[in-house]
Structure formats: C-alpha cells, structure tokens
C-alpha positions in Angstrom: -49.0 -10.0 -46.4 -48.4 -7.8 -43.3 -45.8 -8.6 -40.6 -46.3 -7.7 -36.9 -45.2 -4.1 -37.6 -48.0 -3.7 -40.1 -45.5 -3.6 -42.9 -46.4 -4.8 -46.3 -43.7 -7.0 -47.8 -41.5 -5.1 -50.2 -42.5 -1.7 -49.1 -40.3 0.6 -47.0 -41.2 1.3 -43.3 -43.2 4.3 -42.4 -41.8 6.7 -39.8 -44.1 5.2 -37.2 -43.0 1.7 -38.1 -39.3 2.7 -37.8 -40.0 4.2 -34.4 -41.8 1.0 -33.3 -38.9 -1.1 -34.6 -36.3 1.0 -32.8 -38.3 0.8 -29.6 -38.5 -3.0 -29.9 -34.8 -3.3 -30.7 -34.0 -1.1 -27.6 -36.3 -3.3 -25.4 -34.6 -6.4 -26.8 -31.1 -5.0 -26.1 -32.2 -4.1 -22.6 -33.6 -7.6 -22.0 -30.5 -9.2 -23.3 -28.3 -7.1 -21.1 -30.5 -8.0 -18.1 -30.3 -11.7 -19.0 -26.5 -11.6 -19.4 -26.2 -9.9 -16.0 -28.5 -12.5 -14.4 -26.5 -15.3 -15.9 -23.2 -13.8 -14.7 -24.7 -13.5 -11.2 -25.9 -17.1 -11.3 -22.6 -18.3 -12.7 -20.7 -16.4 -10.0 -22.9 -18.0 -7.4 -22.2 -21.5 -8.8 -18.5 -20.8 -8.6 -18.8 -19.6 -5.0 -20.7 -22.8 -4.1 -18.1 -24.9 -5.8 -15.3 -23.1 -4.1 -17.0 -23.8 -0.8 -16.7 -27.6 -1.7 -20.4 -28.1 -2.4 -20.7 -31.0 -4.8 -21.9 -30.3 -8.3 -24.8 -32.7 -8.0 -25.9 -31.0 -4.8 -25.7 -27.5 -6.4 -27.8 -28.7 -9.3 -30.4 -30.4 -7.2 -30.7 -27.5 -4.8 -31.1 -25.0 -7.6 -33.2 -27.2 -9.9 -30.6 -27.3 -12.6 -29.2 -30.1 -14.7 -25.8 -31.3 -13.3 -24.3 -31.0 -16.8 -25.3 -27.3 -16.9 -23.6 -26.7 -13.6 -20.5 -28.5 -14.8 -20.5 -26.6 -18.0 -20.6 -23.2 -16.2 -17.8 -24.3 -13.8 -15.6 -25.6 -16.6 -16.2 -22.5 -18.7 -15.3 -20.2 -15.7 -12.2 -22.3 -14.9 -11.0 -22.1 -18.5 -11.6 -18.3 -18.6 -9.7 -17.9 -15.3 -6.8 -20.0 -16.6 -6.8 -17.9 -19.8 -6.8 -14.7 -17.9 -3.9 -15.9 -15.7 -1.9 -17.0 -18.7 -2.5 -13.7 -20.4 -1.3 -11.9 -17.2 1.7 -14.2 -16.8 2.9 -14.2 -20.5 4.7 -10.8 -20.3 6.4 -11.8 -17.0 7.4 -15.2 -18.4 8.8 -13.5 -21.5 10.8 -11.1 -19.4 12.0 -13.9 -17.2 13.2 -15.9 -20.3 15.0 -12.8 -21.5 16.7 -12.3 -18.2 17.7 -16.0 -18.1 19.2 -15.7 -21.6 21.0 -12.5 -20.6 22.4 -14.2 -17.5 23.5 -17.1 -19.6 25.4 -14.8 -21.9 27.0 -13.1 -19.0 28.1 -16.4 -17.4 29.4 -17.6 -20.8 31.4 -14.4 -21.2 32.9 -14.8 -17.8 33.9 -18.4 -18.5 35.3 -17.4 -21.9 37.3 -14.6 -20.3 38.7 -16.9 -17.6 40.0 -19.5 -20.1 
C-alpha cells in the first residue's frame, strides 16, 4: 500500500520523498504561523471592540461568530492579562512584604529600647 508520498509501508523514504516531506512540513509550519497570527489579530480586534463597550452578542453577530466563541476569546485574554499583571506584581509585592517586615522589626526594636 502506498501513501500520498508514494512510500511503500515499511520501506525507508527515498531522497526525493524526504525532500517532499520536508517541503510539506515547511508549508504546514508556515500555514500554522499564518493562522496563529490571524487568530491573534482577530482576538485583539475582539478585545478592542469589547473595550469600546460593544456588547458580546453584537460583536458575534457583526462578525458572524458564535457568541460563546467571542466570550471564550475575551475570557482567555482577560485571564492572560491578569496572569501577566500578577507575574509583574509578584516581585514588587514580595519586596513590599520584606520592607513591611523590616519596618516592623525596627519599630519593635525602638519600642523594646524605650521600655
């Protein structure tokens, strides 16, 4: 039985078949990258519309999408933004907590010294 590369099952690929496979894989990778970029553009557009106070159902209707799909994109983007902000804030929060503890120790030392 031959597959679409003309390869017989169980036999190694010929040089020509390897080149054809590499070419197909490259085209597939390019197509996936283009698709990901297009989806990112679409998702950004949906977020912009939502930020402009356009209702989710209006966005979906205007773009011919299911409302649930639009809601999923917006939810995913919000969660990613919250995660990014938390990751940015974590070092500052840790430093602030360290400063608060140090200040507490200083104040305790002053109180103990005064007694």
